[in-house]
N, CA and C atoms as an extended XYZ file, in Angstrom:
369
Properties=species:S:1:pos:R:3:atomname:S:1:resname:S:1:resid:I:1 pbc="F F F"
N        26.045      -25.940       61.338 N   UNK     1
C        25.704      -25.800       59.934 CA  UNK     1
C        26.832      -26.373       59.094 C   UNK     1
N        26.519      -27.142       58.092 N   UNK     2
C        27.503      -27.740       57.208 CA  UNK     2
C        27.811      -26.765       56.087 C   UNK     2
N        29.074      -26.340       55.952 N   UNK     3
C        29.384      -25.361       54.925 CA  UNK     3
C        29.442      -25.962       53.541 C   UNK     3
N        29.364      -27.276       53.397 N   UNK     4
C        29.293      -27.915       52.084 CA  UNK     4
C        27.844      -28.152       51.716 C   UNK     4
N        27.035      -27.132       51.744 N   UNK     5
C        25.612      -27.222       51.478 CA  UNK     5
C        25.302      -27.418       49.996 C   UNK     5
N        26.265      -27.209       49.103 N   UNK     6
C        26.111      -27.342       47.657 CA  UNK     6
C        25.157      -26.315       47.063 C   UNK     6
N        24.730      -25.351       47.842 N   UNK     7
C        23.924      -24.245       47.331 CA  UNK     7
C        24.630      -22.970       47.755 C   UNK     7
N        25.299      -22.281       46.795 N   UNK     8
C        26.142      -21.145       47.164 CA  UNK     8
C        25.468      -20.086       48.014 C   UNK     8
N        24.195      -19.861       47.927 N   UNK     9
C        23.545      -18.849       48.741 CA  UNK     9
C        23.163      -19.332       50.121 C   UNK     9
N        23.462      -20.576       50.471 N   UNK    10
C        22.979      -21.183       51.707 CA  UNK    10
C        24.086      -21.383       52.749 C   UNK    10
N        25.064      -20.536       52.769 N   UNK    11
C        26.137      -20.628       53.743 CA  UNK    11
C        26.555      -19.225       54.157 C   UNK    11
N        27.071      -19.091       55.353 N   UNK    12
C        27.573      -17.794       55.786 CA  UNK    12
C        29.011      -17.570       55.339 C   UNK    12
N        29.649      -18.621       54.850 N   UNK    13
C        30.976      -18.460       54.275 CA  UNK    13
C        30.844      -17.866       52.885 C   UNK    13
N        31.890      -17.203       52.444 N   UNK    14
C        31.916      -16.749       51.058 CA  UNK    14
C        31.919      -17.994       50.178 C   UNK    14
N        31.087      -17.985       49.165 N   UNK    15
C        31.042      -19.144       48.282 CA  UNK    15
C        30.655      -18.725       46.879 C   UNK    15
N        30.998      -19.584       45.953 N   UNK    16
C        30.638      -19.384       44.557 CA  UNK    16
C        30.547      -20.736       43.884 C   UNK    16
N        29.919      -20.752       42.741 N   UNK    17
C        29.889      -21.934       41.890 CA  UNK    17
C        30.524      -21.564       40.570 C   UNK    17
N        31.244      -22.509       39.990 N   UNK    18
C        31.809      -22.279       38.673 CA  UNK    18
C        31.623      -23.527       37.831 C   UNK    18
N        31.579      -23.324       36.528 N   UNK    19
C        31.366      -24.452       35.619 CA  UNK    19
C        32.694      -25.137       35.305 C   UNK    19
N        32.633      -26.132       34.441 N   UNK    20
C        33.830      -26.912       34.128 CA  UNK    20
C        34.892      -26.098       33.392 C   UNK    20
N        34.521      -24.927       32.875 N   UNK    21
C        35.484      -24.026       32.233 CA  UNK    21
C        36.037      -23.009       33.219 C   UNK    21
N        35.737      -23.178       34.501 N   UNK    22
C        36.147      -22.310       35.604 CA  UNK    22
C        35.552      -20.908       35.501 C   UNK    22
N        34.387      -20.781       34.856 N   UNK    23
C        33.663      -19.511       34.791 CA  UNK    23
C        32.662      -19.462       35.945 C   UNK    23
N        32.605      -18.338       36.622 N   UNK    24
C        31.717      -18.178       37.771 CA  UNK    24
C        30.271      -18.127       37.300 C   UNK    24
N        29.449      -19.003       37.877 N   UNK    25
C        28.033      -19.035       37.515 CA  UNK    25
C        27.162      -18.414       38.604 C   UNK    25
N        27.610      -18.439       39.853 N   UNK    26
C        26.866      -17.790       40.930 CA  UNK    26
C        27.802      -17.502       42.095 C   UNK    26
N        27.450      -16.455       42.857 N   UNK    27
C        28.201      -16.091       44.053 CA  UNK    27
C        27.199      -15.762       45.145 C   UNK    27
N        27.647      -15.860       46.391 N   UNK    28
C        26.753      -15.449       47.477 CA  UNK    28
C        27.142      -14.053       47.957 C   UNK    28
N        26.311      -13.498       48.799 N   UNK    29
C        26.507      -12.135       49.302 CA  UNK    29
C        27.801      -12.011       50.104 C   UNK    29
N        28.157      -13.046       50.874 N   UNK    30
C        29.384      -12.993       51.675 CA  UNK    30
C        30.619      -12.860       50.786 C   UNK    30
N        30.642      -13.559       49.658 N   UNK    31
C        31.771      -13.450       48.729 CA  UNK    31
C        31.829      -12.037       48.146 C   UNK    31
N        30.690      -11.555       47.713 N   UNK    32
C        30.614      -10.229       47.114 CA  UNK    32
C        31.096       -9.165       48.101 C   UNK    32
N        30.663       -9.261       49.346 N   UNK    33
C        31.057       -8.285       50.361 CA  UNK    33
C        32.536       -8.409       50.724 C   UNK    33
N        33.044       -9.623       50.809 N   UNK    34
C        34.442       -9.833       51.184 CA  UNK    34
C        35.386       -9.175       50.197 C   UNK    34
N        35.079       -9.279       48.903 N   UNK    35
C        35.968       -8.726       47.886 CA  UNK    35
C        35.481       -7.406       47.289 C   UNK    35
N        34.251       -7.003       47.623 N   UNK    36
C        33.746       -5.716       47.185 CA  UNK    36
C        33.263       -5.653       45.745 C   UNK    36
N        32.976       -6.766       45.147 N   UNK    37
C        32.502       -6.790       43.761 CA  UNK    37
C        30.980       -6.762       43.690 C   UNK    37
N        30.460       -6.420       42.523 N   UNK    38
C        29.038       -6.558       42.264 CA  UNK    38
C        28.810       -7.907       41.595 C   UNK    38
N        27.604       -8.401       41.677 N   UNK    39
C        27.294       -9.682       41.049 CA  UNK    39
C        27.529       -9.592       39.550 C   UNK    39
N        27.107       -8.506       38.931 N   UNK    40
C        27.286       -8.349       37.486 CA  UNK    40
C        28.752       -8.342       37.087 C   UNK    40
N        29.616       -7.848       37.957 N   UNK    41
C        31.039       -7.799       37.659 CA  UNK    41
C        31.720       -9.150       37.721 C   UNK    41
N        31.065      -10.139       38.297 N   UNK    42
C        31.682      -11.459       38.449 CA  UNK    42
C        31.037      -12.554       37.613 C   UNK    42
N        29.776      -12.402       37.284 N   UNK    43
C        29.052      -13.427       36.544 CA  UNK    43
C        29.760      -13.699       35.217 C   UNK    43
N        30.178      -14.953       35.001 N   UNK    44
C        30.842      -15.347       33.761 CA  UNK    44
C        32.344      -15.134       33.753 C   UNK    44
N        32.874      -14.446       34.779 N   UNK    45
C        34.323      -14.228       34.847 CA  UNK    45
C        35.022      -15.534       35.226 C   UNK    45
N        36.244      -15.671       34.821 N   UNK    46
C        37.054      -16.824       35.222 CA  UNK    46
C        37.530      -16.594       36.661 C   UNK    46
N        37.454      -17.625       37.481 N   UNK    47
C        37.924      -17.515       38.864 CA  UNK    47
C        39.373      -17.045       38.893 C   UNK    47
N        40.161      -17.543       37.987 N   UNK    48
C        41.578      -17.204       37.908 CA  UNK    48
C        41.802      -15.688       37.798 C   UNK    48
N        40.886      -14.980       37.162 N   UNK    49
C        41.043      -13.532       36.979 CA  UNK    49
C        40.931      -12.761       38.293 C   UNK    49
N        40.407      -13.390       39.338 N   UNK    50
C        40.276      -12.741       40.646 CA  UNK    50
C        41.478      -12.984       41.550 C   UNK    50
N        42.429      -13.775       41.086 N   UNK    51
C        43.579      -14.144       41.904 CA  UNK    51
C        44.760      -13.205       41.681 C   UNK    51
N        45.613      -13.100       42.703 N   UNK    52
C        46.865      -12.368       42.542 CA  UNK    52
C        47.759      -13.156       41.593 C   UNK    52
N        48.798      -12.537       41.099 N   UNK    53
C        49.691      -13.187       40.129 CA  UNK    53
C        50.267      -14.497       40.672 C   UNK    53
N        50.782      -14.501       41.883 N   UNK    54
C        51.385      -15.729       42.430 CA  UNK    54
C        50.331      -16.808       42.660 C   UNK    54
N        49.142      -16.420       43.064 N   UNK    55
C        48.076      -17.410       43.262 CA  UNK    55
C        47.586      -17.976       41.929 C   UNK    55
N        47.652      -17.189       40.863 N   UNK    56
C        47.286      -17.715       39.537 CA  UNK    56
C        48.187      -18.872       39.140 C   UNK    56
N        49.467      -18.717       39.402 N   UNK    57
C        50.419      -19.789       39.079 CA  UNK    57
C        50.097      -21.025       39.905 C   UNK    57
N        49.893      -20.841       41.193 N   UNK    58
C        49.550      -21.956       42.078 CA  UNK    58
C        48.241      -22.614       41.625 C   UNK    58
N        47.275      -21.802       41.226 N   UNK    59
C        45.976      -22.276       40.745 CA  UNK    59
C        46.163      -23.183       39.532 C   UNK    59
N        46.988      -22.740       38.585 N   UNK    60
C        47.198      -23.519       37.369 CA  UNK    60
C        47.969      -24.812       37.623 C   UNK    60
N        48.945      -24.748       38.503 N   UNK    61
C        49.792      -25.916       38.752 CA  UNK    61
C        49.139      -26.924       39.686 C   UNK    61
N        48.426      -26.466       40.718 N   UNK    62
C        47.887      -27.370       41.733 CA  UNK    62
C        46.364      -27.469       41.756 C   UNK    62
N        45.673      -26.333       41.726 N   UNK    63
C        44.221      -26.329       41.885 CA  UNK    63
C        43.531      -27.175       40.815 C   UNK    63
N        43.758      -26.843       39.559 N   UNK    64
C        43.059      -27.543       38.475 CA  UNK    64
C        43.372      -29.039       38.444 C   UNK    64
N        44.638      -29.453       38.533 N   UNK    65
C        44.896      -30.904       38.555 CA  UNK    65
C        44.294      -31.606       39.776 C   UNK    65
N        44.340      -30.960       40.948 N   UNK    66
C        43.800      -31.597       42.155 CA  UNK    66
C        42.289      -31.792       42.061 C   UNK    66
N        41.579      -30.814       41.534 N   UNK    67
C        40.129      -30.947       41.442 CA  UNK    67
C        39.764      -32.010       40.414 C   UNK    67
N        40.517      -32.102       39.330 N   UNK    68
C        40.255      -33.134       38.316 CA  UNK    68
C        40.558      -34.523       38.866 C   UNK    68
N        41.616      -34.639       39.630 N   UNK    69
C        42.045      -35.930       40.164 CA  UNK    69
C        41.195      -36.386       41.344 C   UNK    69
N        40.923      -35.500       42.300 N   UNK    70
C        40.259      -35.883       43.549 CA  UNK    70
C        38.789      -35.496       43.643 C   UNK    70
N        38.341      -34.556       42.821 N   UNK    71
C        36.966      -34.097       42.900 CA  UNK    71
C        36.708      -33.157       44.065 C   UNK    71
N        37.742      -32.841       44.823 N   UNK    72
C        37.607      -31.908       45.941 CA  UNK    72
C        38.971      -31.363       46.331 C   UNK    72
N        38.925      -30.246       47.016 N   UNK    73
C        40.130      -29.627       47.569 CA  UNK    73
C        39.772      -29.158       48.966 C   UNK    73
N        40.670      -29.371       49.909 N   UNK    74
C        40.439      -28.916       51.285 CA  UNK    74
C        41.640      -28.134       51.773 C   UNK    74
N        41.377      -26.918       52.231 N   UNK    75
C        42.398      -26.130       52.902 CA  UNK    75
C        43.456      -25.497       52.027 C   UNK    75
N        43.207      -25.298       50.746 N   UNK    76
C        44.183      -24.625       49.886 CA  UNK    76
C        44.139      -23.127       50.199 C   UNK    76
N        45.287      -22.499       50.192 N   UNK    77
C        45.344      -21.066       50.458 CA  UNK    77
C        45.684      -20.323       49.180 C   UNK    77
N        44.804      -19.397       48.803 N   UNK    78
C        44.992      -18.562       47.622 CA  UNK    78
C        44.727      -17.113       48.008 C   UNK    78
N        45.364      -16.187       47.303 N   UNK    79
C        45.118      -14.765       47.531 CA  UNK    79
C        44.293      -14.208       46.385 C   UNK    79
N        43.194      -13.557       46.741 N   UNK    80
C        42.288      -12.949       45.776 CA  UNK    80
C        42.521      -11.451       45.752 C   UNK    80
N        42.169      -10.820       44.630 N   UNK    81
C        42.250       -9.368       44.512 CA  UNK    81
C        40.869       -8.789       44.806 C   UNK    81
N        40.832       -7.810       45.694 N   UNK    82
C        39.563       -7.121       45.947 CA  UNK    82
C        39.276       -6.182       44.776 C   UNK    82
N        38.108       -5.571       44.786 N   UNK    83
C        37.762       -4.642       43.700 CA  UNK    83
C        38.645       -3.398       43.682 C   UNK    83
N        39.368       -3.143       44.780 N   UNK    84
C        40.291       -2.001       44.801 CA  UNK    84
C        41.757       -2.446       44.716 C   UNK    84
N        41.965       -3.719       44.365 N   UNK    85
C        43.314       -4.222       44.127 CA  UNK    85
C        44.058       -4.740       45.331 C   UNK    85
N        43.427       -4.771       46.503 N   UNK    86
C        44.093       -5.302       47.694 CA  UNK    86
C        44.126       -6.821       47.641 C   UNK    86
N        45.163       -7.408       48.193 N   UNK    87
C        45.288       -8.854       48.284 CA  UNK    87
C        44.500       -9.353       49.493 C   UNK    87
N        43.645      -10.351       49.270 N   UNK    88
C        42.837      -10.924       50.344 CA  UNK    88
C        43.138      -12.421       50.399 C   UNK    88
N        44.038      -12.848       51.316 N   UNK    89
C        44.352      -14.273       51.417 CA  UNK    89
C        43.172      -15.057       51.995 C   UNK    89
N        42.865      -16.187       51.359 N   UNK    90
C        41.719      -16.981       51.785 CA  UNK    90
C        42.057      -18.467       51.773 C   UNK    90
N        41.392      -19.184       52.648 N   UNK    91
C        41.447      -20.639       52.634 CA  UNK    91
C        40.290      -21.119       51.768 C   UNK    91
N        40.578      -22.054       50.880 N   UNK    92
C        39.611      -22.490       49.877 CA  UNK    92
C        39.341      -23.985       50.011 C   UNK    92
N        38.053      -24.336       50.019 N   UNK    93
C        37.608      -25.728       49.923 CA  UNK    93
C        36.723      -25.816       48.685 C   UNK    93
N        36.836      -26.897       47.938 N   UNK    94
C        36.063      -27.069       46.711 CA  UNK    94
C        35.469      -28.468       46.683 C   UNK    94
N        34.224      -28.548       46.238 N   UNK    95
C        33.551      -29.822       46.034 CA  UNK    95
C        33.047      -29.838       44.592 C   UNK    95
N        33.327      -30.928       43.898 N   UNK    96
C        32.863      -31.094       42.526 CA  UNK    96
C        31.600      -31.941       42.525 C   UNK    96
N        30.638      -31.582       41.664 N   UNK    97
C        29.438      -32.403       41.506 CA  UNK    97
C        28.996      -32.328       40.054 C   UNK    97
N        28.187      -33.266       39.631 N   UNK    98
C        27.666      -33.283       38.265 CA  UNK    98
C        26.170      -33.009       38.321 C   UNK    98
N        25.732      -32.012       37.558 N   UNK    99
C        24.324      -31.642       37.472 CA  UNK    99
C        23.949      -31.568       35.997 C   UNK    99
N        22.953      -32.335       35.614 N   UNK   100
C        22.480      -32.367       34.232 CA  UNK   100
C        23.633      -32.584       33.262 C   UNK   100
N        24.530      -33.489       33.619 N   UNK   101
C        25.651      -33.837       32.763 CA  UNK   101
C        26.790      -32.836       32.752 C   UNK   101
N        26.681      -31.770       33.514 N   UNK   102
C        27.720      -30.739       33.580 CA  UNK   102
C        28.418      -30.780       34.929 C   UNK   102
N        29.733      -30.705       34.904 N   UNK   103
C        30.481      -30.659       36.154 CA  UNK   103
C        30.431      -29.241       36.715 C   UNK   103
N        30.077      -29.134       37.986 N   UNK   104
C        29.983      -27.858       38.694 CA  UNK   104
C        30.916      -27.931       39.898 C   UNK   104
N        31.617      -26.838       40.160 N   UNK   105
C        32.499      -26.758       41.321 CA  UNK   105
C        31.904      -25.768       42.308 C   UNK   105
N        31.645      -26.222       43.518 N   UNK   106
C        31.215      -25.339       44.603 CA  UNK   106
C        32.458      -24.984       45.400 C   UNK   106
N        32.727      -23.693       45.483 N   UNK   107
C        33.936      -23.183       46.116 CA  UNK   107
C        33.533      -22.431       47.378 C   UNK   107
N        34.127      -22.802       48.508 N   UNK   108
C        33.855      -22.174       49.804 CA  UNK   108
C        35.145      -21.513       50.272 C   UNK   108
N        35.045      -20.252       50.696 N   UNK   109
C        36.230      -19.482       51.038 CA  UNK   109
C        36.081      -18.814       52.394 C   UNK   109
N        37.180      -18.717       53.108 N   UNK   110
C        37.200      -17.990       54.377 CA  UNK   110
C        38.480      -17.162       54.416 C   UNK   110
N        38.361      -15.869       54.734 N   UNK   111
C        39.577      -15.070       54.898 CA  UNK   111
C        40.509      -15.764       55.882 C   UNK   111
N        41.788      -15.663       55.643 N   UNK   112
C        42.773      -16.418       56.427 CA  UNK   112
C        42.664      -16.187       57.917 C   UNK   112
N        42.234      -15.017       58.360 N   UNK   113
C        42.120      -14.779       59.798 CA  UNK   113
C        40.928      -15.512       60.399 C   UNK   113
N        40.002      -16.025       59.544 N   UNK   114
C        38.875      -16.806       60.040 CA  UNK   114
C        39.210      -18.285       59.947 C   UNK   114
N        38.453      -19.097       60.662 N   UNK   115
C        38.593      -20.541       60.561 CA  UNK   115
C        37.252      -21.101       60.147 C   UNK   115
N        37.291      -22.188       59.365 N   UNK   116
C        36.056      -22.886       59.051 CA  UNK   116
C        35.528      -23.495       60.337 C   UNK   116
N        34.262      -23.331       60.604 N   UNK   117
C        33.635      -23.914       61.778 CA  UNK   117
C        32.410      -24.664       61.313 C   UNK   117
N        32.477      -25.960       61.370 N   UNK   118
C        31.421      -26.826       60.858 CA  UNK   118
C        30.147      -26.769       61.704 C   UNK   118
N        30.220      -26.209       62.902 N   UNK   119
C        29.053      -26.204       63.781 CA  UNK   119
C        28.134      -25.031       63.553 C   UNK   119
N        28.681      -23.839       63.346 N   UNK   120
C        27.796      -22.685       63.219 CA  UNK   120
C        28.102      -21.785       62.040 C   UNK   120
N        29.091      -22.137       61.208 N   UNK   121
C        29.376      -21.380       60.003 CA  UNK   121
C        30.016      -20.030       60.232 C   UNK   121
N        30.419      -19.729       61.449 N   UNK   122
C        31.066      -18.458       61.733 CA  UNK   122
C        32.537      -18.693       62.028 C   UNK   122
N        33.364      -17.696       61.698 N   UNK   123
C        34.796      -17.824       61.923 CA  UNK   123
C        35.211      -17.301       63.249 C   UNK   123
């Protein structure tokens, strides 16, 4: 299974989509379960707000410029905050696409103890 399916609900990896303002527009069940959030609690939130303090800095310095420059990111490591405040380190891949004139970012995440597996989508 290709984890770059471009449809956030169509992968077993945690995934989300965000708009060009980095606001979350959709998440899949794996993402919600990994971090313990509800869909309503994430819809419209900035991705940056889910990151730990050190990952926010890294996000601002590297993530945003890299996605603007290359249109994709592979293998970046960021730490997310769970709904109970625990740090959850994840490997992040991002693909940018344009839909109806709007830039959309599809973000695929795997907890650091898992590995991306292009054959079956399991870590």
